[in-house]
All heavy atoms as a GROMACS GRO file, in nm:
protein
  480
    1MET      N    1   4.212  -2.941   6.556
    1MET     CA    2   4.169  -3.010   6.436
    1MET      C    3   4.196  -3.159   6.455
    1MET      O    4   4.270  -3.198   6.546
    1MET     CB    5   4.241  -2.957   6.314
    1MET     CG    6   4.389  -2.987   6.307
    1MET     SD    7   4.461  -2.918   6.156
    1MET     CE    8   4.627  -2.971   6.177
    2MET      N    9   4.137  -3.240   6.372
    2MET     CA   10   4.162  -3.384   6.375
    2MET      C   11   4.272  -3.417   6.275
    2MET      O   12   4.284  -3.353   6.170
    2MET     CB   13   4.034  -3.460   6.339
    2MET     CG   14   3.917  -3.429   6.433
    2MET     SD   15   3.953  -3.460   6.605
    2MET     CE   16   3.943  -3.636   6.610
    3CYS      N   17   4.351  -3.517   6.307
    3CYS     CA   18   4.459  -3.559   6.217
    3CYS      C   19   4.399  -3.597   6.081
    3CYS      O   20   4.302  -3.672   6.074
    3CYS     CB   21   4.533  -3.678   6.278
    3CYS     SG   22   4.673  -3.731   6.176
    4PRO      N   23   4.458  -3.546   5.973
    4PRO     CA   24   4.402  -3.574   5.841
    4PRO      C   25   4.422  -3.718   5.792
    4PRO      O   26   4.362  -3.757   5.692
    4PRO     CB   27   4.476  -3.476   5.750
    4PRO     CG   28   4.601  -3.443   5.820
    4PRO     CD   29   4.570  -3.453   5.967
    5CYS      N   30   4.499  -3.799   5.865
    5CYS     CA   31   4.518  -3.938   5.821
    5CYS      C   32   4.395  -4.023   5.851
    5CYS      O   33   4.381  -4.132   5.797
    5CYS     CB   34   4.642  -3.999   5.885
    5CYS     SG   35   4.618  -4.061   6.052
    6GLY      N   36   4.307  -3.973   5.939
    6GLY     CA   37   4.187  -4.047   5.972
    6GLY      C   38   4.199  -4.130   6.098
    6GLY      O   39   4.107  -4.203   6.133
    7CYS      N   40   4.310  -4.117   6.171
    7CYS     CA   41   4.331  -4.197   6.291
    7CYS      C   42   4.242  -4.153   6.408
    7CYS      O   43   4.229  -4.226   6.505
    7CYS     CB   44   4.478  -4.193   6.333
    7CYS     SG   45   4.531  -4.034   6.400
    8GLY      N   46   4.187  -4.032   6.399
    8GLY     CA   47   4.101  -3.981   6.505
    8GLY      C   48   4.174  -3.901   6.612
    8GLY      O   49   4.112  -3.853   6.706
    9GLN      N   50   4.305  -3.886   6.599
    9GLN     CA   51   4.382  -3.811   6.698
    9GLN      C   52   4.354  -3.661   6.685
    9GLN      O   53   4.351  -3.607   6.575
    9GLN     CB   54   4.531  -3.836   6.680
    9GLN     CG   55   4.617  -3.769   6.785
    9GLN     CD   56   4.762  -3.814   6.778
    9GLN    OE1   57   4.796  -3.910   6.711
    9GLN    NE2   58   4.849  -3.741   6.845
   10ARG      N   59   4.334  -3.596   6.798
   10ARG     CA   60   4.313  -3.452   6.801
   10ARG      C   61   4.449  -3.382   6.796
   10ARG      O   62   4.540  -3.416   6.872
   10ARG     CB   63   4.239  -3.416   6.929
   10ARG     CG   64   4.198  -3.274   6.938
   10ARG     CD   65   4.108  -3.260   7.058
   10ARG     NE   66   4.133  -3.131   7.120
   10ARG     CZ   67   4.066  -3.085   7.221
   10ARG    NH1   68   3.972  -3.158   7.277
   10ARG    NH2   69   4.092  -2.967   7.269
   11VAL      N   70   4.462  -3.282   6.709
   11VAL     CA   71   4.587  -3.208   6.692
   11VAL      C   72   4.564  -3.065   6.737
   11VAL      O   73   4.476  -2.997   6.685
   11VAL     CB   74   4.634  -3.211   6.545
   11VAL    CG1   75   4.762  -3.132   6.528
   11VAL    CG2   76   4.653  -3.354   6.498
   12GLU      N   77   4.640  -3.020   6.836
   12GLU     CA   78   4.632  -2.883   6.884
   12GLU      C   79   4.765  -2.814   6.855
   12GLU      O   80   4.871  -2.863   6.894
   12GLU     CB   81   4.604  -2.880   7.034
   12GLU     CG   82   4.467  -2.936   7.068
   12GLU     CD   83   4.436  -2.926   7.217
   12GLU    OE1   84   4.502  -2.847   7.287
   12GLU    OE2   85   4.345  -2.998   7.258
   13LEU      N   86   4.758  -2.701   6.788
   13LEU     CA   87   4.878  -2.627   6.750
   13LEU      C   88   4.871  -2.486   6.808
   13LEU      O   89   4.779  -2.411   6.777
   13LEU     CB   90   4.890  -2.619   6.597
   13LEU     CG   91   4.891  -2.753   6.525
   13LEU    CD1   92   4.885  -2.730   6.375
   13LEU    CD2   93   5.015  -2.832   6.562
   14PRO      N   94   4.968  -2.447   6.892
   14PRO     CA   95   4.967  -2.312   6.947
   14PRO      C   96   4.995  -2.208   6.838
   14PRO      O   97   5.087  -2.223   6.758
   14PRO     CB   98   5.079  -2.313   7.051
   14PRO     CG   99   5.149  -2.443   7.040
   14PRO     CD  100   5.076  -2.529   6.944
   15LEU      N  101   4.914  -2.102   6.837
   15LEU     CA  102   4.929  -1.994   6.739
   15LEU      C  103   4.970  -1.861   6.804
   15LEU      O  104   5.002  -1.766   6.733
   15LEU     CB  105   4.797  -1.973   6.664
   15LEU     CG  106   4.743  -2.093   6.587
   15LEU    CD1  107   4.605  -2.062   6.529
   15LEU    CD2  108   4.839  -2.136   6.478
   16LEU      N  109   4.969  -1.856   6.935
   16LEU     CA  110   5.003  -1.732   7.006
   16LEU      C  111   5.150  -1.697   6.992
   16LEU      O  112   5.237  -1.785   6.996
   16LEU     CB  113   4.969  -1.745   7.154
   16LEU     CG  114   4.822  -1.767   7.187
   16LEU    CD1  115   4.806  -1.796   7.336
   16LEU    CD2  116   4.740  -1.646   7.148
   17GLN      N  117   5.179  -1.568   6.979
   17GLN     CA  118   5.318  -1.522   6.966
   17GLN      C  119   5.405  -1.568   7.082
   17GLN      O  120   5.523  -1.597   7.065
   17GLN     CB  121   5.322  -1.368   6.959
   17GLN     CG  122   5.266  -1.311   6.832
   17GLN     CD  123   5.360  -1.324   6.714
   17GLN    OE1  124   5.476  -1.363   6.728
   17GLN    NE2  125   5.310  -1.293   6.597
   18GLU      N  126   5.347  -1.575   7.202
   18GLU     CA  127   5.424  -1.610   7.322
   18GLU      C  128   5.454  -1.759   7.333
   18GLU      O  129   5.537  -1.798   7.413
   18GLU     CB  130   5.346  -1.568   7.448
   18GLU     CG  131   5.313  -1.422   7.455
   18GLU     CD  132   5.188  -1.383   7.374
   18GLU    OE1  133   5.102  -1.470   7.350
   18GLU    OE2  134   5.180  -1.267   7.335
   19ALA      N  135   5.387  -1.841   7.256
   19ALA     CA  136   5.402  -1.986   7.266
   19ALA      C  137   5.532  -2.031   7.200
   19ALA      O  138   5.581  -1.970   7.105
   19ALA     CB  139   5.283  -2.056   7.201
   20SER      N  140   5.585  -2.140   7.251
   20SER     CA  141   5.704  -2.200   7.191
   20SER      C  142   5.696  -2.350   7.210
   20SER      O  143   5.687  -2.396   7.325
   20SER     CB  144   5.830  -2.145   7.256
   20SER     OG  145   5.944  -2.203   7.198
   21PRO      N  146   5.695  -2.432   7.108
   21PRO     CA  147   5.693  -2.390   6.967
   21PRO      C  148   5.556  -2.334   6.930
   21PRO      O  149   5.458  -2.352   7.002
   21PRO     CB  150   5.719  -2.520   6.891
   21PRO     CG  151   5.661  -2.625   6.979
   21PRO     CD  152   5.685  -2.577   7.120
   22ARG      N  153   5.551  -2.266   6.817
   22ARG     CA  154   5.425  -2.213   6.769
   22ARG      C  155   5.419  -2.223   6.617
   22ARG      O  156   5.522  -2.236   6.550
   22ARG     CB  157   5.402  -2.070   6.814
   22ARG     CG  158   5.485  -1.969   6.742
   22ARG     CD  159   5.446  -1.829   6.788
   22ARG     NE  160   5.527  -1.730   6.722
   22ARG     CZ  161   5.493  -1.670   6.609
   22ARG    NH1  162   5.381  -1.700   6.549
   22ARG    NH2  163   5.572  -1.582   6.555
   23TRP      N  164   5.299  -2.218   6.565
   23TRP     CA  165   5.276  -2.225   6.421
   23TRP      C  166   5.220  -2.093   6.373
   23TRP      O  167   5.152  -2.022   6.447
   23TRP     CB  168   5.179  -2.338   6.387
   23TRP     CG  169   5.244  -2.472   6.388
   23TRP    CD1  170   5.281  -2.545   6.278
   23TRP    CD2  171   5.283  -2.550   6.499
   23TRP    NE1  172   5.341  -2.663   6.317
   23TRP    CE2  173   5.343  -2.667   6.454
   23TRP    CE3  174   5.274  -2.530   6.638
   23TRP    CZ2  175   5.393  -2.766   6.538
   23TRP    CZ3  176   5.324  -2.628   6.722
   23TRP    CH2  177   5.382  -2.743   6.672
   24ASN      N  178   5.248  -2.060   6.249
   24ASN     CA  179   5.191  -1.942   6.185
   24ASN      C  180   5.076  -1.988   6.097
   24ASN      O  181   5.089  -2.084   6.021
   24ASN     CB  182   5.294  -1.870   6.099
   24ASN     CG  183   5.406  -1.811   6.182
   24ASN    OD1  184   5.381  -1.745   6.281
   24ASN    ND2  185   5.529  -1.836   6.142
   25LEU      N  186   4.965  -1.918   6.106
   25LEU     CA  187   4.848  -1.949   6.026
   25LEU      C  188   4.819  -1.831   5.936
   25LEU      O  189   4.808  -1.717   5.984
   25LEU     CB  190   4.727  -1.976   6.116
   25LEU     CG  191   4.593  -1.994   6.046
   25LEU    CD1  192   4.593  -2.120   5.961
   25LEU    CD2  193   4.480  -1.997   6.148
   26GLN      N  194   4.808  -1.858   5.807
   26GLN     CA  195   4.768  -1.757   5.711
   26GLN      C  196   4.644  -1.810   5.640
   26GLN      O  197   4.634  -1.930   5.615
   26GLN     CB  198   4.878  -1.730   5.608
   26GLN     CG  199   5.002  -1.670   5.669
   26GLN     CD  200   5.111  -1.651   5.566
   26GLN    OE1  201   5.120  -1.723   5.467
   26GLN    NE2  202   5.196  -1.552   5.589
   27VAL      N  203   4.553  -1.720   5.609
   27VAL     CA  204   4.431  -1.757   5.537
   27VAL      C  205   4.424  -1.669   5.413
   27VAL      O  206   4.432  -1.546   5.423
   27VAL     CB  207   4.306  -1.738   5.626
   27VAL    CG1  208   4.180  -1.775   5.551
   27VAL    CG2  209   4.319  -1.821   5.754
   28ASP      N  210   4.410  -1.731   5.295
   28ASP     CA  211   4.405  -1.653   5.171
   28ASP      C  212   4.265  -1.596   5.148
   28ASP      O  213   4.173  -1.619   5.227
   28ASP     CB  214   4.456  -1.734   5.052
   28ASP     CG  215   4.369  -1.853   5.014
   28ASP    OD1  216   4.252  -1.860   5.058
   28ASP    OD2  217   4.416  -1.939   4.939
   29LYS      N  218   4.248  -1.523   5.040
   29LYS     CA  219   4.119  -1.457   5.014
   29LYS      C  220   4.005  -1.556   4.989
   29LYS      O  221   3.889  -1.521   5.001
   29LYS     CB  222   4.131  -1.359   4.897
   29LYS     CG  223   4.170  -1.422   4.766
   29LYS     CD  224   4.190  -1.316   4.660
   29LYS     CE  225   4.241  -1.380   4.532
   29LYS     NZ  226   4.268  -1.279   4.430
   30LEU      N  227   4.039  -1.681   4.958
   30LEU     CA  228   3.938  -1.786   4.943
   30LEU      C  229   3.916  -1.862   5.074
   30LEU      O  230   3.851  -1.966   5.075
   30LEU     CB  231   3.977  -1.883   4.831
   30LEU     CG  232   3.987  -1.820   4.692
   30LEU    CD1  233   4.038  -1.923   4.591
   30LEU    CD2  234   3.855  -1.761   4.648
   31LYS      N  235   3.976  -1.810   5.183
   31LYS     CA  236   3.963  -1.866   5.318
   31LYS      C  237   4.027  -2.005   5.332
   31LYS      O  238   3.983  -2.087   5.411
   31LYS     CB  239   3.818  -1.868   5.364
   31LYS     CG  240   3.760  -1.729   5.369
   31LYS     CD  241   3.622  -1.727   5.426
   31LYS     CE  242   3.574  -1.582   5.429
   31LYS     NZ  243   3.445  -1.566   5.487
   32ARG      N  244   4.133  -2.028   5.254
   32ARG     CA  245   4.208  -2.154   5.264
   32ARG      C  246   4.327  -2.133   5.356
   32ARG      O  247   4.406  -2.041   5.337
   32ARG     CB  248   4.256  -2.197   5.125
   32ARG     CG  249   4.142  -2.225   5.030
   32ARG     CD  250   4.193  -2.258   4.893
   32ARG     NE  251   4.273  -2.146   4.843
   32ARG     CZ  252   4.315  -2.133   4.718
   32ARG    NH1  253   4.287  -2.226   4.629
   32ARG    NH2  254   4.386  -2.028   4.681
   33PRO      N  255   4.342  -2.220   5.459
   33PRO     CA  256   4.451  -2.203   5.555
   33PRO      C  257   4.585  -2.257   5.504
   33PRO      O  258   4.590  -2.354   5.427
   33PRO     CB  259   4.404  -2.286   5.674
   33PRO     CG  260   4.321  -2.393   5.613
   33PRO     CD  261   4.252  -2.329   5.494
   34THR      N  262   4.691  -2.192   5.548
   34THR     CA  263   4.828  -2.239   5.528
   34THR      C  264   4.895  -2.232   5.664
   34THR      O  265   4.887  -2.130   5.733
   34THR     CB  266   4.903  -2.152   5.427
   34THR    OG1  267   4.843  -2.169   5.298
   34THR    CG2  268   5.050  -2.192   5.418
   35LEU      N  269   4.958  -2.343   5.705
   35LEU     CA  270   5.031  -2.349   5.832
   35LEU      C  271   5.180  -2.362   5.807
   35LEU      O  272   5.223  -2.431   5.715
   35LEU     CB  273   4.987  -2.472   5.912
   35LEU     CG  274   4.860  -2.462   5.993
   35LEU    CD1  275   4.828  -2.599   6.052
   35LEU    CD2  276   4.872  -2.360   6.103
   36HIS      N  277   5.257  -2.297   5.893
   36HIS     CA  278   5.403  -2.310   5.886
   36HIS      C  279   5.453  -2.316   6.030
   36HIS      O  280   5.408  -2.236   6.112
   36HIS     CB  281   5.464  -2.190   5.814
   36HIS     CG  282   5.612  -2.197   5.806
   36HIS    ND1  283   5.676  -2.276   5.715
   36HIS    CD2  284   5.708  -2.137   5.879
   36HIS    CE1  285   5.806  -2.263   5.731
   36HIS    NE2  286   5.828  -2.178   5.831
   37PRO      N  287   5.541  -2.403   6.067
   37PRO     CA  288   5.606  -2.508   5.990
   37PRO      C  289   5.515  -2.630   5.972
   37PRO      O  290   5.395  -2.623   5.998
   37PRO     CB  291   5.728  -2.542   6.075
   37PRO     CG  292   5.683  -2.517   6.215
   37PRO     CD  293   5.590  -2.398   6.206
   38SER      N  294   5.574  -2.740   5.933
   38SER     CA  295   5.498  -2.864   5.916
   38SER      C  296   5.446  -2.916   6.050
   38SER      O  297   5.491  -2.873   6.156
   38SER     CB  298   5.586  -2.972   5.851
   38SER     OG  299   5.690  -3.012   5.939
   39VAL      N  300   5.352  -3.006   6.042
   39VAL     CA  301   5.298  -3.074   6.161
   39VAL      C  302   5.354  -3.215   6.161
   39VAL      O  303   5.341  -3.287   6.061
   39VAL     CB  304   5.144  -3.078   6.156
   39VAL    CG1  305   5.089  -3.150   6.278
   39VAL    CG2  306   5.087  -2.937   6.145
   40TRP      N  307   5.421  -3.252   6.270
   40TRP     CA  308   5.480  -3.385   6.279
   40TRP      C  309   5.438  -3.445   6.412
   40TRP      O  310   5.482  -3.401   6.517
   40TRP     CB  311   5.631  -3.376   6.270
   40TRP     CG  312   5.703  -3.506   6.259
   40TRP    CD1  313   5.651  -3.632   6.263
   40TRP    CD2  314   5.844  -3.522   6.242
   40TRP    NE1  315   5.749  -3.726   6.249
   40TRP    CE2  316   5.870  -3.661   6.237
   40TRP    CE3  317   5.950  -3.434   6.232
   40TRP    CZ2  318   5.997  -3.711   6.221
   40TRP    CZ3  319   6.077  -3.486   6.216
   40TRP    CH2  320   6.100  -3.624   6.209
   41LEU      N  321   5.352  -3.543   6.407
   41LEU     CA  322   5.305  -3.610   6.528
   41LEU      C  323   5.405  -3.718   6.565
   41LEU      O  324   5.425  -3.813   6.490
   41LEU     CB  325   5.166  -3.670   6.504
   41LEU     CG  326   5.060  -3.570   6.460
   41LEU    CD1  327   4.928  -3.641   6.436
   41LEU    CD2  328   5.043  -3.460   6.562
   42ARG      N  329   5.465  -3.704   6.678
   42ARG     CA  330   5.569  -3.799   6.720
   42ARG      C  331   5.512  -3.917   6.797
   42ARG      O  332   5.581  -4.015   6.820
   42ARG     CB  333   5.675  -3.727   6.800
   42ARG     CG  334   5.731  -3.613   6.717
   42ARG     CD  335   5.862  -3.567   6.762
   42ARG     NE  336   5.899  -3.450   6.681
   42ARG     CZ  337   6.011  -3.444   6.614
   42ARG    NH1  338   6.095  -3.542   6.616
   42ARG    NH2  339   6.040  -3.336   6.546
   43ASP      N  340   5.387  -3.906   6.837
   43ASP     CA  341   5.317  -4.016   6.905
   43ASP      C  342   5.198  -4.059   6.820
   43ASP      O  343   5.154  -3.985   6.733
   43ASP     CB  344   5.267  -3.972   7.043
   43ASP     CG  345   5.381  -3.937   7.138
   43ASP    OD1  346   5.484  -4.007   7.133
   43ASP    OD2  347   5.366  -3.842   7.215
   44GLY      N  348   5.143  -4.173   6.850
   44GLY     CA  349   5.024  -4.219   6.778
   44GLY      C  350   5.057  -4.257   6.634
   44GLY      O  351   5.148  -4.335   6.608
   45CYS      N  352   4.987  -4.196   6.539
   45CYS     CA  353   5.001  -4.235   6.398
   45CYS      C  354   5.130  -4.187   6.333
   45CYS      O  355   5.165  -4.232   6.226
   45CYS     CB  356   4.882  -4.181   6.320
   45CYS     SG  357   4.880  -4.000   6.308
   46ARG      N  358   5.201  -4.092   6.395
   46ARG     CA  359   5.329  -4.039   6.347
   46ARG      C  360   5.320  -3.969   6.212
   46ARG      O  361   5.414  -3.967   6.134
   46ARG     CB  362   5.435  -4.148   6.347
   46ARG     CG  363   5.456  -4.209   6.486
   46ARG     CD  364   5.562  -4.316   6.492
   46ARG     NE  365   5.690  -4.278   6.437
   46ARG     CZ  366   5.787  -4.212   6.500
   46ARG    NH1  367   5.768  -4.175   6.624
   46ARG    NH2  368   5.900  -4.183   6.442
   47SER      N  369   5.205  -3.910   6.183
   47SER     CA  370   5.187  -3.835   6.058
   47SER      C  371   5.280  -3.714   6.052
   47SER      O  372   5.312  -3.654   6.154
   47SER     CB  373   5.043  -3.786   6.045
   47SER     OG  374   4.956  -3.892   6.026
   48HIS      N  375   5.320  -3.679   5.931
   48HIS     CA  376   5.403  -3.561   5.907
   48HIS      C  377   5.351  -3.496   5.780
   48HIS      O  378   5.349  -3.558   5.674
   48HIS     CB  379   5.550  -3.602   5.891
   48HIS     CG  380   5.644  -3.485   5.887
   48HIS    ND1  381   5.776  -3.502   5.852
   48HIS    CD2  382   5.628  -3.353   5.912
   48HIS    CE1  383   5.837  -3.384   5.858
   48HIS    NE2  384   5.748  -3.292   5.893
   49TYR      N  385   5.309  -3.369   5.792
   49TYR     CA  386   5.246  -3.304   5.678
   49TYR      C  387   5.252  -3.152   5.689
   49TYR      O  388   5.277  -3.097   5.795
   49TYR     CB  389   5.099  -3.347   5.666
   49TYR     CG  390   5.018  -3.326   5.792
   49TYR    CD1  391   4.949  -3.208   5.813
   49TYR    CD2  392   5.011  -3.424   5.890
   49TYR    CE1  393   4.876  -3.188   5.930
   49TYR    CE2  394   4.938  -3.405   6.006
   49TYR     CZ  395   4.870  -3.286   6.024
   49TYR     OH  396   4.798  -3.267   6.139
   50PHE      N  397   5.232  -3.085   5.577
   50PHE     CA  398   5.213  -2.942   5.569
   50PHE      C  399   5.066  -2.918   5.534
   50PHE      O  400   5.002  -3.005   5.475
   50PHE     CB  401   5.296  -2.880   5.456
   50PHE     CG  402   5.444  -2.877   5.482
   50PHE    CD1  403   5.525  -2.981   5.442
   50PHE    CD2  404   5.502  -2.768   5.544
   50PHE    CE1  405   5.662  -2.978   5.464
   50PHE    CE2  406   5.638  -2.764   5.567
   50PHE     CZ  407   5.718  -2.869   5.527
   51ILE      N  408   5.015  -2.802   5.567
   51ILE     CA  409   4.885  -2.760   5.516
   51ILE      C  410   4.913  -2.636   5.433
   51ILE      O  411   4.962  -2.535   5.484
   51ILE     CB  412   4.784  -2.732   5.628
   51ILE    CG1  413   4.758  -2.862   5.704
   51ILE    CG2  414   4.656  -2.673   5.570
   51ILE    CD1  415   4.659  -2.851   5.816
   52ARG      N  416   4.887  -2.646   5.304
   52ARG     CA  417   4.914  -2.538   5.208
   52ARG      C  418   4.788  -2.510   5.128
   52ARG      O  419   4.735  -2.600   5.063
   52ARG     CB  420   5.026  -2.577   5.110
   52ARG     CG  421   5.159  -2.603   5.180
   52ARG     CD  422   5.222  -2.473   5.223
   52ARG     NE  423   5.352  -2.493   5.280
   52ARG     CZ  424   5.382  -2.471   5.407
   52ARG    NH1  425   5.289  -2.432   5.490
   52ARG    NH2  426   5.503  -2.490   5.453
   53SER      N  427   4.740  -2.388   5.135
   53SER     CA  428   4.619  -2.347   5.063
   53SER      C  429   4.504  -2.442   5.085
   53SER      O  430   4.432  -2.479   4.992
   53SER     CB  431   4.649  -2.329   4.914
   53SER     OG  432   4.745  -2.230   4.894
   54GLY      N  433   4.488  -2.487   5.209
   54GLY     CA  434   4.377  -2.574   5.246
   54GLY      C  435   4.393  -2.721   5.211
   54GLY      O  436   4.303  -2.800   5.234
   55LYS      N  437   4.509  -2.758   5.160
   55LYS     CA  438   4.533  -2.898   5.122
   55LYS      C  439   4.644  -2.957   5.206
   55LYS      O  440   4.741  -2.889   5.241
   55LYS     CB  441   4.572  -2.908   4.974
   55LYS     CG  442   4.460  -2.866   4.882
   55LYS     CD  443   4.498  -2.884   4.739
   55LYS     CE  444   4.382  -2.840   4.651
   55LYS     NZ  445   4.414  -2.853   4.510
   56VAL      N  446   4.631  -3.084   5.238
   56VAL     CA  447   4.734  -3.156   5.312
   56VAL      C  448   4.841  -3.203   5.214
   56VAL      O  449   4.809  -3.266   5.113
   56VAL     CB  450   4.674  -3.276   5.388
   56VAL    CG1  451   4.782  -3.357   5.458
   56VAL    CG2  452   4.569  -3.230   5.487
   57VAL      N  453   4.966  -3.171   5.246
   57VAL     CA  454   5.081  -3.215   5.165
   57VAL      C  455   5.162  -3.306   5.256
   57VAL      O  456   5.224  -3.260   5.352
   57VAL     CB  457   5.165  -3.096   5.116
   57VAL    CG1  458   5.284  -3.145   5.035
   57VAL    CG2  459   5.079  -2.999   5.036
   58TRP      N  460   5.158  -3.436   5.228
   58TRP     CA  461   5.227  -3.534   5.312
   58TRP      C  462   5.376  -3.532   5.289
   58TRP      O  463   5.422  -3.516   5.176
   58TRP     CB  464   5.170  -3.674   5.286
   58TRP     CG  465   5.029  -3.686   5.324
   58TRP    CD1  466   4.920  -3.677   5.242
   58TRP    CD2  467   4.977  -3.704   5.454
   58TRP    NE1  468   4.803  -3.689   5.313
   58TRP    CE2  469   4.836  -3.706   5.445
   58TRP    CE3  470   5.034  -3.718   5.580
   58TRP    CZ2  471   4.753  -3.722   5.555
   58TRP    CZ3  472   4.952  -3.735   5.691
   58TRP    CH2  473   4.814  -3.737   5.677
   59VAL      N  474   5.451  -3.551   5.398
   59VAL     CA  475   5.598  -3.557   5.390
   59VAL      C  476   5.638  -3.702   5.393
   59VAL      O  477   5.583  -3.783   5.464
   59VAL     CB  478   5.662  -3.481   5.508
   59VAL    CG1  479   5.813  -3.496   5.506
   59VAL    CG2  480   5.622  -3.335   5.504
   0.00000   0.00000   0.00000
């Protein structure tokens, strides 16, 4: 996905059980994604956010 701040940085998050670190993705009945844990980009724009029910929640 692209960083939601608009900087244009591509964000790749491993979802496989074998990956470390990895993120959990849940999709509700309205097809809205929720990611856990938060996404924290340590390089570039340094954004830190959660995705909850399809919405970005900035930290």
